[in-house]
C-alpha positions as CSV (number, residue, x, y, z in Angstrom):
1,X,-0.1,0.0,-0.1
2,X,1.4,3.4,-0.8
3,X,2.4,6.0,1.8
4,X,-0.2,8.3,0.2
5,X,-3.1,5.6,0.3
6,X,-2.1,4.9,4.0
7,X,-2.2,8.7,4.8
8,X,-5.7,9.0,3.1
9,X,-7.0,6.2,5.1
10,X,-5.6,7.7,8.4
11,X,-7.3,11.1,7.8
12,X,-10.6,9.2,6.6
13,X,-10.5,7.2,9.7
14,X,-9.7,10.3,12.0
15,X,-11.5,13.3,10.8
16,X,-9.0,16.4,11.4
17,X,-11.6,18.2,13.7
18,X,-11.6,15.4,16.1
19,X,-7.7,14.6,16.3
20,X,-7.6,15.5,19.8
21,X,-4.5,14.6,22.0
22,X,-6.3,11.5,22.9
23,X,-7.5,10.5,19.5
24,X,-4.0,11.1,17.7
25,X,-3.0,8.2,15.3
26,X,0.0,6.2,16.8
27,X,3.5,7.7,15.9
28,X,2.2,11.3,15.2
29,X,3.6,12.8,18.3
30,X,6.8,10.6,18.3
31,X,10.2,12.2,18.4
32,X,12.0,13.3,15.2
33,X,15.6,14.9,14.9
34,X,15.7,18.7,15.1
35,X,17.5,20.1,11.9
36,X,18.3,23.1,9.9
37,X,16.2,23.4,6.7
38,X,18.0,26.7,5.4
39,X,19.3,29.8,6.7
40,X,17.8,30.8,10.1
41,X,14.8,28.2,9.6
42,X,14.8,24.8,11.5
43,X,12.4,22.0,12.0
44,X,11.7,21.2,15.5
45,X,8.4,19.3,15.2
46,X,7.6,15.5,15.8
47,X,7.4,12.8,13.5
48,X,4.1,14.0,11.9
49,X,3.2,17.4,13.4
50,X,5.5,19.9,12.0
51,X,6.8,22.9,14.1
52,X,9.1,25.4,12.8
53,X,11.8,27.8,14.4
54,X,13.0,31.0,12.9
55,X,16.2,32.2,14.7
56,X,16.8,36.1,14.9
57,X,19.4,38.3,16.7
58,X,16.1,39.6,18.8
59,X,15.0,36.0,19.7
60,X,13.1,33.1,18.3
61,X,9.6,32.9,16.4
62,X,8.1,29.3,16.9
63,X,5.1,28.1,14.2
64,X,2.9,25.3,15.6
65,X,2.7,24.3,19.2
66,X,0.9,21.2,18.4
67,X,-0.5,19.2,21.2
68,X,0.3,19.8,24.9
69,X,2.3,16.7,25.1
70,X,4.3,17.8,21.7
71,X,5.8,20.8,23.7
72,X,8.2,19.0,25.6
73,X,9.6,17.5,22.7
74,X,9.6,20.9,20.7
75,X,11.5,22.2,23.9
76,X,14.0,19.6,23.6
77,X,14.5,19.9,19.9
78,X,14.9,23.6,20.3
79,X,17.9,23.1,22.9
80,X,19.4,20.2,21.1
81,X,20.1,23.2,18.3
82,X,21.8,25.3,20.9
83,X,19.0,27.7,21.4
84,X,16.8,28.5,24.5
85,X,13.0,27.7,24.6
86,X,12.7,30.7,26.6
87,X,13.9,32.9,24.0
88,X,10.8,32.4,21.9
89,X,9.1,35.9,21.5
90,X,6.4,35.1,19.1
91,X,4.3,31.7,18.7
92,X,2.5,31.9,15.4
93,X,-0.5,29.4,16.0
94,X,-1.3,26.7,13.2
95,X,-4.6,26.7,11.8
96,X,-7.6,25.8,14.0
97,X,-7.2,22.3,14.6
98,X,-6.3,20.7,17.9
99,X,-3.1,19.0,16.5
100,X,-1.7,22.2,15.9
101,X,-2.8,24.7,18.6
102,X,-3.5,22.6,21.7
103,X,-0.2,23.4,23.3
104,X,-0.6,27.3,22.8
105,X,-1.2,28.1,26.2
106,X,1.6,25.8,27.6
107,X,4.3,27.7,25.4
108,X,2.8,30.9,26.2
109,X,3.2,30.2,30.2
110,X,6.7,28.8,29.7
111,X,7.9,31.8,27.3
112,X,5.7,34.7,27.6
113,X,5.5,34.7,23.7
114,X,3.1,36.7,22.0
115,X,0.7,34.4,20.2
116,X,-0.4,35.3,16.6
117,X,-3.6,33.9,15.4
118,X,-5.4,34.4,12.0
119,X,-8.5,36.4,12.7
120,X,-10.7,34.1,10.4
121,X,-9.7,31.2,12.7
122,X,-10.1,33.1,15.9
123,X,-13.3,31.6,17.0
124,X,-12.6,28.0,16.4
125,X,-9.1,28.4,17.9
126,X,-10.5,29.9,21.1
127,X,-12.5,26.6,21.5
128,X,-9.3,24.7,22.3
129,X,-8.9,24.8,26.0
130,X,-6.9,21.8,27.2
131,X,-7.4,21.3,31.0
132,X,-10.0,24.2,30.9
133,X,-7.2,26.7,30.1
134,X,-8.2,29.7,28.1
135,X,-6.7,30.0,24.7
136,X,-4.1,32.8,24.8
137,X,-4.5,35.1,21.4
138,X,-2.3,38.4,21.6
139,X,-2.5,39.4,17.7
140,X,-5.0,38.6,15.0
141,X,-3.7,39.0,11.7
142,X,-5.2,39.0,8.1
143,X,-4.4,38.7,4.4
144,X,-1.1,40.4,4.0
145,X,0.0,41.2,7.5
146,X,3.5,41.0,8.5
147,X,5.1,39.3,11.6
148,X,8.6,40.5,11.9
149,X,11.4,39.9,14.6
150,X,15.0,40.4,14.4
151,X,15.3,41.2,10.6
152,X,13.0,38.0,9.7
153,X,9.7,39.1,8.2
154,X,7.0,36.5,7.5
155,X,3.9,37.5,5.4
156,X,0.4,36.0,6.0
157,X,-1.9,34.6,3.2
158,X,-5.2,33.4,3.9
159,X,-5.7,30.1,2.1
160,X,-9.1,28.7,3.2
161,X,-10.3,25.1,2.7
162,X,-8.4,23.0,5.4
163,X,-9.9,25.5,7.6
164,X,-12.0,28.6,6.9
165,X,-9.2,30.9,8.0
166,X,-6.1,28.8,7.1
167,X,-3.0,30.7,7.0
168,X,0.1,30.2,4.7
169,X,3.3,32.2,5.4
170,X,5.9,33.4,3.1
171,X,9.2,34.6,3.4
172,X,12.9,34.9,1.8
173,X,15.7,32.7,3.0
174,X,19.2,33.3,1.9
175,X,22.0,30.6,0.9
176,X,25.3,30.7,-0.9
177,X,24.4,34.2,-2.1
178,X,20.9,33.4,-3.6
179,X,17.6,34.2,-2.3
180,X,14.9,31.4,-2.2
181,X,11.2,32.4,-1.9
182,X,9.9,29.9,0.8
183,X,6.1,28.7,1.6
184,X,4.7,27.1,4.6
185,X,1.5,25.9,3.1
186,X,-1.9,25.6,4.1
187,X,-5.0,23.7,2.2
188,X,-2.9,22.4,-0.4
189,X,-3.9,19.0,0.5
190,X,-7.4,18.5,-1.0
191,X,-6.9,14.7,-1.2
192,X,-8.1,14.8,2.4
193,X,-11.2,16.8,1.6
194,X,-13.8,14.4,3.3
195,X,-12.1,14.5,6.5
196,X,-12.5,18.1,7.1
197,X,-15.2,20.2,8.6
198,X,-17.8,20.5,5.7
199,X,-18.3,24.1,6.4
200,X,-20.5,26.1,3.6
201,X,-18.5,27.2,0.6
202,X,-15.5,24.8,1.4
203,X,-15.4,23.7,-2.2
204,X,-15.2,27.4,-3.7
205,X,-12.5,27.9,-0.9
206,X,-10.5,25.2,-2.2
207,X,-10.8,26.1,-5.7
208,X,-9.7,29.6,-4.7
209,X,-6.9,28.6,-2.9
210,X,-5.6,26.4,-5.5
211,X,-5.7,29.3,-8.1
212,X,-4.0,31.5,-5.5
213,X,-1.0,29.2,-5.0
214,X,-0.2,29.4,-8.5
215,X,0.6,33.3,-8.1
216,X,2.9,32.5,-5.1
217,X,6.8,32.4,-6.2
218,X,7.6,29.5,-3.8
219,X,11.0,27.8,-4.5
220,X,11.0,26.0,-1.3
221,X,7.8,24.8,0.5
222,X,7.1,23.0,3.9
223,X,3.7,21.8,5.5
224,X,2.1,21.5,9.0
225,X,2.4,17.9,8.6
226,X,5.6,16.3,7.8
227,X,3.9,13.5,5.6
228,X,2.6,16.0,3.4
229,X,5.9,17.1,2.0
230,X,7.8,13.6,2.7
231,X,10.2,14.7,5.5
232,X,10.9,11.2,6.7
233,X,12.4,10.0,3.4
234,X,14.0,13.4,2.7
235,X,15.6,13.4,6.1
236,X,16.7,9.8,5.6
237,X,18.3,10.8,2.2
238,X,20.4,13.5,3.9
239,X,21.5,11.1,6.8
240,X,22.8,8.5,4.0
241,X,25.3,11.3,3.1
242,X,28.7,10.9,4.6
243,X,28.9,12.9,7.5
244,X,32.2,15.0,6.5
245,X,30.5,16.0,3.3
246,X,27.1,17.4,4.8
247,X,26.8,21.1,4.3
248,X,23.9,23.4,4.1
249,X,23.9,23.4,0.4
250,X,23.9,19.7,0.5
251,X,20.8,19.6,2.5
252,X,19.1,21.5,0.0
253,X,20.3,19.6,-2.9
254,X,19.6,16.1,-1.2
255,X,16.7,17.0,1.0
256,X,14.8,19.6,-0.3
257,X,15.8,20.0,-4.1
258,X,12.9,17.6,-5.1
259,X,11.6,18.2,-8.7
260,X,7.9,19.5,-8.6
261,X,7.4,18.1,-12.0
262,X,8.1,14.4,-11.4
263,X,5.3,12.0,-12.9
264,X,4.7,11.2,-9.4
265,X,3.8,14.8,-8.5
266,X,1.6,15.0,-11.7
267,X,-0.3,11.9,-10.7
268,X,-0.8,13.4,-7.1
269,X,-2.3,16.7,-8.7
270,X,-4.6,14.7,-11.2
271,X,-5.8,12.4,-8.1
272,X,-6.5,15.8,-6.0
273,X,-8.2,17.3,-9.0
274,X,-10.6,14.4,-9.3
275,X,-11.7,14.3,-5.9
276,X,-12.4,18.2,-6.0
277,X,-14.2,17.7,-9.3
278,X,-16.1,15.2,-7.9
279,X,-17.0,17.1,-4.8
280,X,-18.1,20.1,-6.9
281,X,-20.1,18.3,-9.4
282,X,-20.0,18.5,-13.3
283,X,-20.6,22.0,-15.0
284,X,-18.5,23.9,-12.5
285,X,-15.5,24.6,-14.6
286,X,-11.9,23.1,-14.5
287,X,-10.1,22.8,-11.4
288,X,-6.3,23.4,-11.8
289,X,-3.9,22.0,-9.2
290,X,-0.6,24.2,-8.9
291,X,2.4,22.3,-9.9
292,X,4.1,24.0,-7.0
293,X,3.5,21.1,-4.6
294,X,7.2,19.8,-4.5
295,X,9.9,21.0,-2.0
296,X,12.2,23.1,-3.9
297,X,11.8,24.1,-7.7
298,X,14.6,22.3,-9.6
299,X,14.4,24.8,-12.2
300,X,15.1,27.8,-10.1
301,X,18.9,27.1,-9.2
């Protein structure tokens, strides 16, 4: 059974809105090695639930707290990289599903970080109160708003579908004198459509999001779920390289520099398009799935 099919079965059996900490599929919250992706951008999440760290001279930005039980794992990963968890100044909350935001209150209490949430997901996010704790929200952001700390700026993009207010984020990263437009995606996973909250207008939102994705100049992309961008395989590929030859640029070439124009990617886009077309019904026009669903566009060296 392919990994894609396995993931689809998991999401079909466990609707995303129901994935509380107690109902999480086995393995999602297992430890995963912290690692540098590029520039000041690091992975500090679990085996399935992605958390990202942005390191600046004025402190740290953390994206996605995941479950409360994920927070000690995230903290350990931050410290393994040589940074202090208490230096987190900003926490960008993931979209309004419990497997991405249940830990917000714990991170807030441990660091005092400003918690940033998308305005359209505010009400749903406030509903997650592990142990009865109120969900902290210090700043609401809309389309085009920026989060800046120590020279690092992330720009918010509303890309609904996965949730009504799903936020993607873009920023520029530098390596070897080159700039790479980077995207932390949201809603570019329509193959799991049936496992989501079926709110009114969800199909139109997905259609608009896929259309919008084609306008974003993403050369490197990641997602809130590690499996959405094949992290385990990519990390294993990097680990297989002789330790003496590992360099930041080799990380990009071996792990992230995966062509987005492969036959497999094309088949995946076709599969997603069929699912969306079936949900929409006939006569609604074509749905085009963006080619930018790889990791780094191999044509943009």
